[in-house]
N, C-alpha and C positions, 0 to 999 in steps of 0.2 A: 230939397227943402231943408232948412236948418231948424233943429229943435230950439225952442225958445230959451233965451238966456235965463239962468236961475233955476232951471228944472232940476229936480233932485229925486232920486229913487231911494227910498228908505227900506232897508232889509236887515235881517238878523246877521250878526257877524258869524264868520265861519269857524270851523274847527277841523282837526284831522287833515289839514291841507286843503279843505274845501273853502269856497268863497262864502258859503252860507250853510247853516245847519238845517234849514227848512226847505221843504220841497217847493212851496209856492214862491218863496224868495229866490230859490235857485233857478227856477225856470223863467222868472222875470228878469234875472240877470242875464240868462241866455238870450233873451230877446234883445237886450242892449248890445251885448258883446258879439253875437253872431251877425247882427246888422250894422255893427260899428256906429251905433247911435252915440253922438257926443253928449253924454249926460253924466253928471256927478252922482256918486253913490255914497250914502251915509249909512254906516253900520252901527252907530250908537244912538238908536232911535227909541222913542217911547211908543210902543204899539197902541197905547190908549189914545194917542193923538191922531191916529189915522182916520178917525170917524167911524171905522168899522170895528175897532178894538183889536186889530191884528195887522201884522206886516205880511206882505209888502204894501207900500202905497207910494204913489207918485205925486209930488207936489210941484205945481207950476204957479208961481205967485201965491195967491190966496186959495187957489183951487187944489183940492185933493182928490185923487183917483185911487180908491182902495181895491186891492185884489188883482189877481193876474188878468182877468178878462177886461177890466176897465183899462189897465195899463196897456194891454195889447191893442185895444181899440184906439187909444191915443196915439200910439206909435204907428199904427196903420195910417191914421189920418195925417200924421206928420211926415209921412213918406218913408217909413221904416218897416214895411211888412216883411215878416220873417220868411214867408213862402213865395216871395216875389219871383224867385228864379225857377220855380217848379212849373211844369206844364199843368194844364187843367186836370188831366188824368192823375198826375202825381199829387196834386192838391187834394183830390177826392180820396186817394189812397192814404195820404198822410192823416187826414181826418178820421178815416175808418180805422187805421192802425192805432191812432191815439186813443180812440174810444175803447178799442179792444184791450190795450195795455191798461187803461184806467180801470176797466171792469175787473181785471185779474190781479193787478198789483196794488190798487188803492187800499183795499181792505187789509192786505198783508202789511203795507207800510204803516197804516194807522194802528193796527193791532200790535205789531212788534216794537214800534217806537213809543206809543202812548198807552195802549191797552194792556199789554203784558206787564203785570205789577212789578216784577223784579227789574225789568229793563227800565221802566219809567222811574222807579224810586232811586236806582243806582246811577243812571246815566242821563236820560232825557230831561227829567225835571231840573237837574243841575245845569244842563246846557241852556235851557230857556231862562232859568232864574238868574244866571249870571249876566244875561243880556237884557234883563228887564230892571228898570230903576226901582229902588226902595221907595215905599213898602210894598209895591205891587208884585214884587218878585216872590212874595210868600204864597200868594194864591193864584196869580195869573197862569202859571204852567198847567194848573188843573183844568183850565178851560179847554186845553188840547185833549186832555183825557176824557172830558165829557163829550167833546166832538167825536173822538174815536169810538166811544160807546155807541153813538148814533150810527156812524158809518159801518161799524162791524155788525151791528144788529140788522141793518138793512141789507148789506151786501154779503154777509156770511151766516146770518141766522142765529147768532148766539149773543148773549149779554156778557160783557167783560166784567160786570159786577158779580156774576155768579162765581161759584167755587171753581178752582183751576181744572178740576176733573171734568167740568162741563164745557170748558173752552175747546172749540173745535179747531185748534191751531193746525193740526195735520192737514185738514182740508185746505186751508190757506196756503200751506207750504207746497202741497202737491200742485195746485194751480199755478203758483208763482214759479215753480221750477219748470213747468211746461212752457210758460211765457218766456223765461230766460233761454230755454233751448231753442225755441222758434226765433227769438230775436237774434241769437247767435248765428243761426242758419241764414236768416234774412240779411244780416250784415255781411257775412262772409269775409272777404278780404277788402271790401270797399272802405273808403274813408268815412263816408256818410251813408245813411240807409238808402238814399236815392242816388248814390253815385258820388259825383264830385261836388255836389252842392248841399248845404245844410237845409234843414227844414224844422218846422215846429215839432215834428215827431222826434227828431234827434234831441231837441231840447227836453222833451218830456221823458224820453228814455234815459238820458243822462241824469236828469234830476232825480228820478226814482233810484236808479241803480247806483249812482255815486254815493248817495246817502246810505243806502242799505249796505253797500260794500265797504265804505270807509269808516262809518261811525262804529265804535267798539261797543257793541251791545253784548251783555252776558249770554243772551239767548237769541240767536239769529241764524236759523238753519240755511237761509238763502245765501249767506255771505260766502261760505265755502263752495256752494254750487256755482256762483258767479266766478269765483276764482278758477274753477275748472274750465271756463269758457275764455280762452286767452284773448280772442279778438274783442270781446266785450271789455275785458280788463284794459286792453290797449286803447280802446275807444274812450273809456273813463279817464285813464291817465293822460291821454293826449289832450283832451279838452281841458282837463284840470291844469296841466302844466303849460300848455301853449296859449289857450284863450284866456285863462284866469291866472296866468303866472304872477301878476302883480296883486291879486286879490285873495289867493289862497292863504289861509291862516291856520297856524297851530300855536297853542298857548305855550308849549315848550317844544322847541325845535333844535335839536343838537345834530350838527353835521360835523364830519371830520375832514380836515384838510389832508393832503398827501403826507404831511409830516406828522399827522396824528393829533394835532392840536384842534381846539374847537374853532369852527368858523365864526364869522361875525354874527352876533345875535342882536335882535332889536332891543331897545331900551327896556321895554316891559319884560322881555324874556330874560335879559341879563339880571334885572332886578329880582325876578322870581328865582332864578338859579342861585344868585348870591344869597338871598334870604334863606333858601333851602340849605345851602352850604353852611351858612352861619348856624342854622338850627342843628345840623349834624355835628358841627364843631362843639356847640354848647352841650349837646347831649353826650358827646364823647367825653368831654372834660368832666361833666357831671357824673358819668359812669365811673371814670377813673377815681374821682374824689370819693364817691360812695364806696368803691371797693377798698380804697385805702383806709377810710374811716372804719369800715367793717373789720379789716385785717388788724388795725390797731386795737379796736375794741376786743377782738377775739384774743389777742395776745394778753391784754390786761385781764380778761375773764379767765383765761387758762391759769394765769399766775394766782389769781384769787382762789380758784377752785382747787389748786394743788397744795396750797398752804393749809395749815391747821385752822379750823374754823372756830376756835375758841372765842374769837372776837364776836361770834354771833350767839351760839347756844351751847358751846362746849362739845359739839359732836363733829367728828370728821366725816365729810362727804367726799367719796371718790366718784369720778365721772362714770366708771363702769357700773358701780353699784346703783347710781341714780338711774342709768339707762335700764338696768335690769328691773328696777322698781316700777318703771313706766310701762314695761312690756306686759 
């Protein structure tokens, strides 16, 4: 069965080499790419047009299907079920494992991306604000913070609005590390968690771990722990580079050719780098001019202070005497 013409999936644009910065958007993209569903993806969308106020959403004609569950239901009906290749037992296991990961990683994800004040103010808020049209970008990212407050309060038992010393972040970290260890053992040397075929569980694990591992947060204890599980790192990198090789995005991506010169950049990246270079050049020229002006002024000042000051009040002032008087 062919997907209807004109179908479009709307998601947040990626960063740090990922196809999207958002967990829900990333696993919706996995549905498409794992099943090879022929659908266009739009990464410059207004979340307020989804009908639910958030991304992702699927638009087919005038119909909109907001959220991962509705998108998956449509794809299942259109003949692109992600677990089609699994046996009945594997499907049950996939669902059970997914619920287990959700229970233990969802609160960590929400707290450290949206609830932890320093992470949100320095990183997450900016990522969402840059992907939301003006003027909604000023207040819209805070909706994720409010949602995180509810998630953490229900799943972890503390309020992110309380003082930091009351945040039970260590509890979230301990549980998350246990999950990562078990996932690493479960994956072993396999390509996918159920062997040679993908599943919804693979999409969920990738979506959580890729964001936690790739996004540069000031406070993210699980990042180094994932780095210590090489098979999970390979799992993340393989999907990112192979399946999303045309959709991974970085706002600034410098690579070196064998000769040491910069490889080709996109137009937006080149513009950004050129503007940054121009800023550095202007700053450098300004600094040189400022130092030159100061040196010239200093020379004139020294000449004035060493000559007799009868032009002023008939008293000679020497630099050393002036300094001693100030001490």
